[in-house]
C-alpha positions in Angstrom: 0.0 0.0 0.0 2.8 2.4 1.0 4.6 1.6 -2.3 1.5 2.4 -4.3 1.0 5.7 -2.6 4.7 6.6 -3.1 4.5 5.7 -6.8 1.3 7.8 -7.2 2.9 10.8 -5.5 6.0 10.6 -7.7 3.7 10.4 -10.8 1.8 13.5 -9.7 5.0 15.5 -9.0 6.5 14.5 -12.3 3.4 15.4 -14.3 3.5 19.1 -13.2 6.6 20.3 -15.1 5.7 18.1 -18.0 2.3 19.7 -18.3 3.8 23.2 -18.0 6.2 22.5 -20.7 3.4 21.2 -22.9 1.3 24.4 -22.2 4.2 26.6 -23.2 4.8 24.6 -26.4 1.2 25.4 -27.6 2.2 29.0 -28.1 4.4 29.9 -31.1 7.9 31.2 -30.5 8.0 34.8 -31.7 11.5 35.4 -30.5 14.2 36.8 -32.7 15.2 39.8 -34.7 12.7 41.1 -37.2 12.6 43.9 -39.8 9.3 45.7 -40.3 10.7 48.1 -42.9 8.8 48.4 -46.2 8.4 50.9 -49.1 4.7 50.3 -49.2 3.2 53.6 -48.1 0.9 53.8 -45.1 -1.7 55.6 -47.2 -2.5 55.2 -50.8 -0.5 57.8 -52.7 -1.8 60.4 -55.1 -2.4 59.0 -58.5 -3.5 55.6 -57.1 -6.7 56.6 -55.3 -8.7 53.9 -57.1 -6.0 51.3 -57.3 -5.3 48.8 -54.5 -2.3 47.4 -56.3 0.6 48.7 -58.4 1.3 47.2 -61.8 4.8 45.6 -62.0 6.0 48.6 -63.9 4.5 51.1 -61.4 6.1 49.1 -58.5 9.5 49.2 -60.1 9.2 53.0 -60.6 8.0 53.5 -57.0 11.1 51.7 -55.6 13.4 53.5 -58.0 12.3 56.9 -56.8 12.2 56.1 -53.1 15.3 58.3 -52.2 13.8 61.3 -54.1 10.5 60.9 -52.2 12.2 60.7 -48.8 14.4 63.7 -49.6 11.3 65.7 -50.6 9.7 65.2 -47.3 12.7 66.4 -45.2 13.0 70.1 -44.1 15.2 72.4 -46.1 18.9 72.7 -45.4 18.3 76.1 -43.9 16.0 74.7 -41.3 18.4 71.9 -40.0 15.9 70.9 -37.3 16.0 67.5 -38.7 18.7 66.1 -41.0 19.0 62.7 -42.6 20.9 61.1 -45.5 18.3 59.6 -47.7 20.4 58.1 -50.5 21.3 54.4 -51.0 24.6 54.9 -49.2 23.0 55.3 -45.8 19.5 53.8 -46.2 19.0 50.0 -46.4 16.5 50.1 -49.2 17.2 46.4 -49.9 15.7 45.7 -46.4 12.5 47.7 -47.2 10.8 45.8 -50.0 7.2 46.4 -51.1 4.6 44.2 -49.6 3.7 42.6 -52.9 2.0 45.2 -55.1 -0.2 46.8 -52.5 -0.5 50.6 -52.7 -1.1 51.1 -49.0 -0.5 49.4 -45.6 -4.0 50.5 -44.6 -6.6 47.8 -45.3 -9.5 49.5 -43.6 -11.0 51.9 -44.6 -11.1 50.2 -48.0 -9.8 53.4 -49.8 -6.4 52.8 -48.1 -6.5 56.3 -46.4 -6.5 57.5 -42.8 -10.0 58.5 -41.7 -10.7 62.2 -41.6 -9.3 64.2 -38.7 -11.9 65.5 -36.3 -12.1 69.2 -35.8 -10.7 69.0 -32.3 -7.7 67.1 -33.6 -7.0 69.8 -36.3 -7.2 72.5 -33.6 -4.9 70.5 -31.3 -2.3 70.1 -34.1 -2.5 73.7 -35.2 -2.0 74.9 -31.6 1.4 73.2 -31.2 4.2 75.8 -30.8 6.6 76.4 -33.6 9.7 74.3 -33.2 12.8 76.4 -32.3 16.1 75.6 -30.6 15.7 78.7 -28.5 13.0 76.8 -26.6 13.8 73.1 -26.3 10.3 72.4 -25.0 9.0 73.1 -28.5 11.2 70.4 -30.1 10.0 67.0 -31.0 10.7 64.1 -28.6 13.1 62.7 -31.2 15.1 65.9 -31.2 15.1 65.9 -27.4 16.3 62.2 -27.4 13.4 61.1 -25.2 11.7 58.7 -27.7 11.6 58.8 -31.4 10.3 57.5 -34.7 10.5 60.4 -37.2 8.4 61.7 -38.8 5.6 59.5 -37.4 6.0 60.5 -33.8 5.9 58.4 -30.6 8.6 55.7 -30.3 9.7 53.1 -32.7 8.8 50.6 -30.0 5.3 52.0 -29.2 2.2 51.0 -31.2 1.4 51.2 -34.0 4.8 49.9 -35.2 4.7 51.9 -38.4 7.7 51.9 -40.7 10.0 54.9 -40.2 10.8 57.3 -43.0 14.2 55.9 -44.0 15.0 53.0 -41.7 14.8 49.2 -41.9 12.9 49.2 -38.6 14.7 46.3 -36.8 13.0 44.9 -33.7 14.1 42.2 -31.2 11.4 40.2 -29.5 12.1 38.3 -26.3 9.3 36.0 -25.0 8.6 34.4 -21.6 5.5 32.9 -20.0 4.4 36.2 -18.5 6.2 38.9 -20.4 7.0 39.8 -24.0 9.7 42.4 -24.7 9.9 44.5 -27.9 13.2 46.3 -28.3 13.6 48.7 -31.2 16.9 49.5 -32.8 15.8 53.0 -33.7 16.4 55.0 -30.4 16.7 51.6 -28.6 13.4 51.8 -26.7 12.0 48.9 -24.8 8.3 48.0 -24.5 7.3 45.4 -21.9 4.0 43.5 -22.6 2.4 42.0 -19.5 0.6 38.8 -20.4 -3.0 38.3 -19.1 -2.7 41.5 -17.0 -4.9 44.4 -16.2 -4.4 47.9 -17.5 -3.1 50.6 -15.2 -5.5 53.4 -14.0 -6.2 55.8 -16.9 -4.5 58.6 -15.0 -1.1 56.9 -15.3 0.4 57.8 -18.7 3.6 56.3 -20.2 5.8 57.1 -23.1 5.2 53.7 -24.7 1.8 53.1 -23.3 0.5 50.3 -21.1 0.5 47.0 -23.1 -1.4 43.9 -22.0 -1.0 40.7 -24.0 -3.0 37.5 -24.5 -3.0 34.5 -26.8 -5.8 34.0 -29.4 -4.9 30.6 -30.7 -1.5 31.1 -32.4 -1.7 34.9 -32.5 -0.3 37.2 -29.8 -2.9 40.0 -29.3 -1.6 43.1 -27.5 -3.9 45.8 -26.2 -2.3 49.2 -25.5 -3.7 52.3 -23.8 -2.4 55.0 -21.4 -0.1 56.7 -23.9 1.0 60.3 -23.2 -0.6 63.0 -25.3 2.8 64.6 -26.0 4.1 61.5 -27.8 2.0 62.7 -30.8 2.0 59.2 -32.2 0.5 59.6 -35.7 -0.9 62.9 -34.4 -3.0 61.0 -31.8 -4.2 62.2 -28.4 -3.9 60.5 -25.0 -7.1 58.5 -25.7 -5.2 56.5 -28.3 -6.1 52.8 -28.1 -4.2 50.2 -30.2 -4.7 46.5 -30.7 -1.9 44.6 -32.3 -1.9 41.0 -33.7 1.4 39.2 -34.2 1.0 35.9 -36.2 3.9 33.7 -37.1 3.3 32.7 -40.7 6.4 30.7 -41.2 10.0 30.5 -40.0 10.9 33.8 -41.7 7.7 35.8 -41.6 5.7 37.4 -38.8 2.4 39.0 -40.0 1.7 42.2 -38.1 -1.9 43.6 -38.1 -2.8 46.7 -36.1 -6.1 48.5 -35.4 -5.9 52.1 -34.2 -8.7 54.0 -32.5 -8.7 57.5 -31.0 -12.1 59.2 -30.5 -10.3 62.6 -30.2 -8.4 62.3 -33.5 -10.1 60.3 -36.2 -13.7 59.9 -37.4 -13.4 56.1 -37.1 -10.8 53.4 -36.3 -8.4 52.2 -39.0 -6.4 49.0 -39.6 -3.1 48.3 -41.3 -1.1 45.2 -41.9 2.2 44.1 -43.4 4.9 41.4 -42.8 7.9 41.5 -40.5 10.8 39.5 -41.9 13.3 37.5 -39.9 16.8 38.9 -39.9 20.2 37.6 -38.9 21.4 41.2 -38.5 22.5 42.3 -35.1 20.6 45.1 -33.4 23.0 48.0 -32.8 22.7 51.3 -30.9 21.1 54.0 -33.0 23.6 56.9 -33.0 24.4 59.7 -35.4 27.8 60.8 -36.4 28.3 62.3 -39.9 25.9 65.1 -40.6 25.1 65.4 -36.9 24.3 69.1 -36.1 23.8 68.6 -32.4 27.0 70.4 -31.3 26.5 73.2 -33.8 22.9 73.8 -32.6 23.9 73.6 -29.0 26.7 76.3 -29.6 24.2 78.4 -31.5 21.8 78.3 -28.6 24.6 79.2 -26.1 25.7 82.2 -28.3 22.1 83.4 -28.4 21.8 83.3 -24.6 25.2 85.1 -24.3 24.0 87.9 -26.6 20.8 88.3 -24.4 22.9 88.6 -21.2 25.2 91.3 -22.7 22.3 93.3 -23.8 20.8 93.5 -20.3 
């Protein structure tokens, strides 16, 4: 009798870790380094309003003129509030392919465009102070080295994980039973997703928001709220609510689908999707050297202050 009870106890103890390992194995492994860069635009470009797909010739022309488009969206050389090298020497265009022949990442609304801005959103955006180095508080969070994903706003690690202007958008995902980490190469921000948790009180705002994760079959669903208003993530307010879905399609592909809702910014929610591609590249610190005007601008600001002191 004692022997039977002893054997039964051992069997029960042994079954616990085996069951835990089996439970963990039911969830796909999303870990690794991924590139979310793509030349497919967020919104359907002018000239393609009624076309959901490029022709092969149009796609080749779109890729060919990518450096010119990027350079055309940057401030002038006289402004120098934001500088970037947009040619093929510094930008990994080969790591930013089109997602097939799609003309926009947005899949809803069906026209591939962001919903109309609400009047209060237009007023909020218009009321932002003019950016000037004489008042650092007016500069973007990227220029202040707090968080950054130019020109989209917010952080490269905060949702939605929209492709940056001229970057391959590398991310590293680390996954445990109760946490998932998303680390962005651009400005090396880290977002921690708490699995099966509860959102913080709405009064507690964070740079990257408060992310809660859960599994829906083989898809990781991440619900994010509590973002700060001054992140200006895609011109959003602090009522921004983002739901992301990460689905591993195969060994080299992670499908990313994101639904964005902000009742103080857009007339309706919108959804975008595109693939993240597995990469063997290492994630390096994002740091600027050539073409960096930080010291020049700092000295310019100091000389301005000195002139003001001598005139008193």
